Backbone as ProteinMPNN parsed JSONL, in Angstrom:
{"seq_chain_A": "MTTKLSEKLDILEIKIRQYIQYNGIVKQENAELHQQIRQLNTNLAAVNDKISLLQRQLEETKAEIEKEGQEKEKEAKQLKKQLNQYIAYVDECVEWLQNS", "coords_chain_A": {"N_chain_A": [[0.787, -1.183, -0.028], [1.954, 1.232, 0.61], [3.551, 1.664, -1.505], [1.835, 2.151, -3.526], [0.826, 4.515, -2.445], [2.976, 6.012, -2.604], [3.494, 6.158, -5.384], [1.316, 7.43, -6.075], [1.717, 9.965, -4.897], [3.998, 10.615, -6.207], [2.939, 11.045, -8.878], [1.275, 13.154, -8.309], [2.984, 15.136, -7.585], [4.382, 15.407, -9.965], [2.368, 16.391, -11.705], [1.67, 18.671, -10.216], [4.221, 19.99, -10.655], [3.898, 20.264, -13.38], [1.677, 21.911, -13.449], [2.655, 24.269, -12.371], [4.751, 24.808, -14.121], [3.084, 25.293, -16.486], [1.598, 27.58, -15.281], [3.447, 29.424, -15.173], [4.155, 29.946, -17.789], [1.621, 30.859, -18.75], [1.458, 33.217, -17.232], [3.548, 34.58, -18.21], [2.595, 34.875, -20.864], [0.388, 36.241, -20.599], [1.657, 38.671, -19.42], [2.919, 39.505, -21.764], [0.616, 39.989, -23.37], [-0.559, 42.209, -22.044], [1.44, 44.047, -22.471], [1.106, 44.292, -25.173], [-1.486, 45.377, -25.346], [-1.169, 47.716, -24.119], [0.589, 49.179, -25.86], [-1.01, 49.001, -28.227], [-3.133, 50.585, -27.28], [-1.628, 52.943, -27.118], [-1.068, 53.375, -29.803], [-3.581, 53.79, -30.688], [-4.392, 56.129, -29.47], [-2.552, 57.847, -30.58], [-3.502, 57.634, -33.377], [-6.174, 58.63, -32.898], [-5.543, 61.229, -32.178], [-4.394, 62.049, -34.514], [-6.694, 61.858, -36.209], [-8.262, 63.904, -35.192], [-6.746, 66.018, -35.547], [-6.773, 66.05, -38.529], [-9.619, 66.45, -38.754], [-10.009, 68.956, -37.821], [-8.386, 70.484, -39.588], [-9.867, 70.009, -41.89], [-12.295, 71.184, -41.39], [-11.313, 73.815, -40.977], [-10.456, 74.212, -43.779], [-12.861, 73.84, -45.135], [-14.265, 76.044, -44.302], [-12.626, 78.095, -45.224], [-12.772, 77.633, -48.093], [-15.591, 78.145, -48.338], [-15.777, 80.833, -47.678], [-14.042, 81.822, -49.725], [-15.698, 81.32, -51.747], [-17.819, 82.911, -51.159], [-16.692, 85.278, -51.323], [-15.849, 85.398, -54.047], [-18.44, 85.26, -55.286], [-19.529, 87.607, -54.501], [-17.641, 89.168, -55.729], [-18.142, 88.639, -58.409], [-20.88, 89.459, -58.561], [-20.368, 92.268, -58.251], [-18.831, 92.82, -60.507], [-20.586, 92.144, -62.443], [-22.568, 94.16, -61.913], [-21.026, 96.206, -62.553], [-20.46, 95.843, -65.193], [-23.004, 96.03, -66.277], [-23.427, 98.635, -65.88], [-21.658, 99.866, -67.563], [-22.692, 98.841, -70.03], [-25.132, 100.231, -69.961], [-24.22, 102.766, -70.048], [-22.783, 102.705, -72.544], [-25.275, 102.248, -74.288], [-26.454, 104.784, -73.723], [-24.455, 106.416, -74.831], [-24.677, 105.43, -77.673], [-27.25, 106.171, -78.226], [-27.184, 108.848, -77.877], [-25.531, 109.444, -80.072], [-26.917, 108.635, -82.088], [-29.109, 110.475, -82.045], [-27.839, 112.736, -82.471]], "CA_chain_A": [[-0.038, -0.018, 0.228], [2.918, 2.425, 0.707], [4.088, 2.03, -2.881], [0.644, 2.838, -4.287], [0.76, 5.849, -1.986], [4.122, 6.726, -3.082], [3.184, 6.467, -6.718], [0.259, 8.669, -6.204], [2.435, 11.191, -4.601], [4.93, 11.011, -7.32], [2.071, 11.485, -9.97], [0.582, 14.412, -7.795], [4.061, 15.974, -7.609], [4.533, 15.594, -11.389], [1.264, 17.322, -11.95], [1.929, 20.271, -9.59], [5.303, 20.711, -11.461], [3.402, 20.672, -14.689], [0.919, 23.048, -13.322], [3.59, 25.379, -12.067], [5.24, 25.407, -15.455], [2.07, 25.953, -17.156], [1.085, 28.738, -14.87], [4.489, 30.376, -15.507], [3.941, 30.176, -19.326], [0.395, 31.558, -18.84], [1.679, 34.526, -16.766], [4.433, 35.244, -19.446], [1.877, 35.275, -21.954], [-0.357, 37.368, -19.939], [2.419, 39.924, -19.457], [3.101, 39.984, -23.17], [-0.617, 40.612, -23.996], [-0.637, 43.405, -21.54], [2.201, 44.972, -23.142], [0.527, 44.67, -26.46], [-2.63, 46.322, -25.039], [-0.491, 49.166, -23.856], [1.129, 49.523, -27.269], [-2.195, 49.28, -29.078], [-3.717, 51.986, -26.678], [-0.719, 54.181, -27.282], [-1.16, 53.642, -31.105], [-4.869, 54.277, -30.856], [-4.418, 57.579, -28.996], [-1.998, 58.548, -31.772], [-4.411, 57.792, -34.526], [-7.179, 59.491, -32.641], [-4.914, 62.485, -32.264], [-4.273, 62.414, -35.943], [-7.935, 62.075, -36.779], [-8.846, 65.046, -34.454], [-6.151, 67.068, -36.278], [-7.415, 66.222, -39.717], [-10.968, 67.011, -38.646], [-9.851, 70.549, -37.656], [-7.867, 70.988, -40.809], [-10.959, 69.681, -42.821], [-13.164, 72.182, -40.949], [-10.786, 75.028, -41.436], [-10.384, 73.935, -45.142], [-14.276, 74.085, -45.676], [-14.516, 77.5, -43.993], [-11.7, 78.907, -46.322], [-13.435, 77.356, -49.292], [-16.856, 78.718, -48.354], [-15.263, 82.234, -47.575], [-13.494, 82.202, -50.962], [-16.835, 81.286, -52.621], [-18.627, 83.92, -50.982], [-15.904, 86.467, -51.854], [-15.88, 85.211, -55.531], [-19.733, 85.357, -55.679], [-19.587, 89.058, -54.256], [-16.841, 90.001, -56.772], [-18.925, 88.445, -59.761], [-21.954, 90.528, -58.545], [-19.781, 93.683, -58.438], [-18.402, 92.81, -61.861], [-21.847, 92.199, -63.4], [-23.113, 95.378, -61.827], [-20.014, 97.315, -63.189], [-20.59, 95.667, -66.627], [-24.483, 96.544, -66.602], [-23.237, 100.116, -65.871], [-20.864, 100.138, -68.764], [-23.581, 98.647, -71.117], [-25.914, 101.372, -70.008], [-23.474, 104.013, -70.695], [-22.601, 102.522, -74.049], [-26.42, 102.457, -74.776], [-26.577, 105.988, -73.769], [-23.619, 107.021, -76.016], [-25.324, 105.121, -78.892], [-28.573, 106.876, -78.331], [-26.782, 110.237, -78.04], [-24.98, 109.534, -81.319], [-28.045, 108.589, -83.065], [-29.871, 111.661, -82.035], [-27.079, 113.932, -82.853]], "C_chain_A": [[0.919, 1.146, -0.058], [3.408, 2.674, -0.802], [3.011, 2.588, -3.7], [0.645, 4.395, -3.8], [1.849, 6.799, -2.577], [4.033, 7.083, -4.592], [2.338, 7.454, -7.005], [0.829, 9.901, -5.899], [3.397, 11.651, -5.596], [4.133, 11.581, -8.593], [1.53, 12.87, -9.58], [1.943, 15.46, -7.878], [4.393, 16.221, -9.07], [3.565, 16.598, -11.897], [1.361, 18.566, -11.508], [3.024, 20.783, -10.346], [4.792, 21.186, -12.883], [2.5, 22.046, -14.64], [1.756, 24.436, -13.161], [4.208, 25.843, -13.298], [4.133, 26.052, -16.231], [1.661, 27.329, -16.803], [2.144, 29.84, -15.19], [4.277, 30.774, -17.126], [2.738, 31.022, -19.477], [0.577, 33.136, -18.369], [2.661, 35.317, -17.607], [3.587, 35.76, -20.566], [0.906, 36.477, -21.704], [0.305, 38.816, -19.919], [2.584, 40.5, -20.884], [1.861, 40.62, -23.725], [-0.886, 41.863, -23.334], [0.183, 44.434, -22.098], [1.721, 45.26, -24.476], [-0.591, 45.56, -26.364], [-2.077, 47.608, -24.861], [-0.057, 49.681, -25.038], [0.043, 49.749, -28.056], [-2.909, 50.504, -28.493], [-3.06, 53.064, -27.241], [-0.984, 54.574, -28.865], [-2.571, 54.386, -31.374], [-4.913, 55.664, -30.5], [-3.678, 58.337, -30.184], [-2.825, 58.832, -32.982], [-5.71, 58.736, -34.173], [-6.728, 61.034, -32.595], [-4.827, 63.128, -33.76], [-5.614, 62.726, -36.669], [-8.431, 63.518, -36.336], [-8.171, 66.208, -35.417], [-6.777, 67.358, -37.782], [-8.783, 66.585, -39.782], [-10.923, 68.557, -38.624], [-9.398, 70.963, -38.823], [-9.049, 70.965, -41.856], [-11.864, 70.82, -42.513], [-12.589, 73.571, -41.314], [-10.619, 75.191, -43.024], [-11.823, 74.478, -45.634], [-14.632, 75.472, -45.424], [-13.79, 78.449, -45.053], [-12.4, 78.783, -47.575], [-14.68, 78.195, -49.351], [-16.573, 80.363, -48.472], [-14.924, 82.753, -48.948], [-14.683, 82.235, -51.931], [-17.632, 82.477, -52.483], [-18.0, 85.231, -51.402], [-15.97, 86.514, -53.565], [-17.323, 85.543, -56.07], [-19.957, 86.962, -55.599], [-18.774, 89.847, -55.252], [-17.547, 89.869, -58.1], [-20.202, 89.454, -59.721], [-21.494, 91.849, -58.955], [-19.427, 93.846, -59.928], [-19.629, 92.9, -62.735], [-22.522, 93.477, -63.145], [-22.278, 96.435, -62.563], [-20.299, 97.147, -64.768], [-22.025, 96.123, -67.032], [-24.303, 98.124, -66.687], [-22.713, 100.487, -67.202], [-21.755, 99.994, -70.043], [-24.624, 99.852, -71.006], [-25.401, 102.481, -70.495], [-23.176, 103.95, -72.229], [-24.062, 102.784, -74.747], [-26.79, 104.034, -74.791], [-25.807, 106.801, -74.954], [-24.227, 106.719, -77.415], [-26.404, 105.898, -79.135], [-28.058, 108.39, -78.61], [-26.234, 110.477, -79.516], [-26.062, 109.426, -82.461], [-28.988, 109.739, -83.139], [-29.19, 112.775, -82.404], [-27.037, 114.045, -84.412]], "O_chain_A": [[0.64, 1.96, -0.938], [3.622, 3.814, -1.213], [3.268, 3.459, -4.53], [0.498, 5.338, -4.578], [1.709, 7.971, -2.927], [4.445, 8.166, -5.008], [2.465, 8.24, -7.943], [0.507, 10.895, -6.549], [3.614, 12.841, -5.828], [4.626, 12.483, -9.271], [1.342, 13.701, -10.468], [1.747, 16.608, -8.278], [4.703, 17.38, -9.346], [3.972, 17.598, -12.489], [1.175, 19.53, -12.249], [2.937, 21.944, -10.746], [5.153, 22.224, -13.438], [2.531, 22.974, -15.448], [1.494, 25.479, -13.76], [4.247, 27.039, -13.587], [4.22, 27.223, -16.598], [1.402, 28.176, -17.658], [1.805, 30.997, -15.438], [4.266, 31.948, -17.498], [2.789, 31.917, -20.32], [0.028, 34.086, -18.927], [2.604, 36.544, -17.695], [3.78, 36.839, -21.125], [0.714, 37.435, -22.452], [-0.252, 39.856, -20.27], [2.431, 41.689, -21.164], [1.93, 41.621, -24.439], [-1.474, 42.697, -24.022], [-0.238, 45.584, -22.225], [1.886, 46.386, -24.944], [-0.72, 46.462, -27.192], [-2.546, 48.569, -25.472], [-0.413, 50.842, -25.238], [0.086, 50.81, -28.679], [-3.254, 51.402, -29.261], [-3.649, 54.003, -27.778], [-1.102, 55.743, -29.231], [-2.689, 55.365, -32.111], [-5.505, 56.417, -31.273], [-4.178, 59.344, -30.686], [-2.897, 59.93, -33.534], [-6.209, 59.478, -35.019], [-7.489, 61.938, -32.942], [-5.085, 64.281, -34.107], [-5.725, 63.604, -37.525], [-8.986, 64.232, -37.172], [-8.821, 67.111, -35.943], [-7.168, 68.451, -38.192], [-9.193, 67.042, -40.849], [-11.668, 69.276, -39.29], [-10.004, 71.939, -39.264], [-9.149, 71.908, -42.641], [-12.22, 71.47, -43.496], [-13.293, 74.401, -41.889], [-10.657, 76.331, -43.487], [-11.916, 75.421, -46.42], [-15.276, 76.085, -46.276], [-14.342, 79.397, -45.61], [-12.653, 79.828, -48.175], [-14.855, 78.922, -50.328], [-17.151, 81.04, -49.323], [-15.341, 83.833, -49.366], [-14.706, 83.065, -52.84], [-18.102, 83.053, -53.465], [-18.691, 86.174, -51.788], [-16.122, 87.554, -54.206], [-17.437, 86.05, -57.186], [-20.506, 87.548, -56.532], [-19.095, 90.983, -55.6], [-17.585, 90.828, -58.87], [-20.503, 90.149, -60.691], [-22.058, 92.504, -59.831], [-19.695, 94.888, -60.525], [-19.664, 93.685, -63.682], [-23.092, 93.979, -64.114], [-22.796, 97.41, -63.106], [-20.363, 98.122, -65.516], [-22.166, 96.595, -68.161], [-24.967, 98.796, -67.477], [-23.272, 101.338, -67.894], [-21.667, 100.791, -70.977], [-24.92, 100.421, -72.057], [-26.014, 103.174, -71.309], [-23.292, 104.9, -73.002], [-24.068, 103.507, -75.743], [-27.365, 104.513, -75.768], [-26.315, 107.574, -75.766], [-24.296, 107.615, -78.255], [-26.549, 106.34, -80.275], [-28.544, 109.04, -79.536], [-26.445, 111.539, -80.101], [-26.03, 110.038, -83.529], [-29.611, 109.972, -84.175], [-29.818, 113.8, -82.671], [-26.446, 114.983, -84.947]]}, "name": "protein", "num_of_chains": 1, "seq": "MTTKLSEKLDILEIKIRQYIQYNGIVKQENAELHQQIRQLNTNLAAVNDKISLLQRQLEETKAEIEKEGQEKEKEAKQLKKQLNQYIAYVDECVEWLQNS"}
């Protein structure tokens, strides 16, 4: 009976050593995964910062384009008004010449 108990204790010792070895491997993998998570979080923060910067730049560009469009529209209206004035003046001149 002592040999059976001794064999069982040996088997139990082997299983405990295997568990300790496995536990060490799992702890190492866990530490590596935590490091990867930290790195991914750092990368994510950097990407989010870039996205925010690009969104701000996009909004600024949109505002500039809109402002330029409004300025060009205003300039076009002024040119059209001036052109209409010139046309009216030419019409007056033609009428004056015809009446002379």
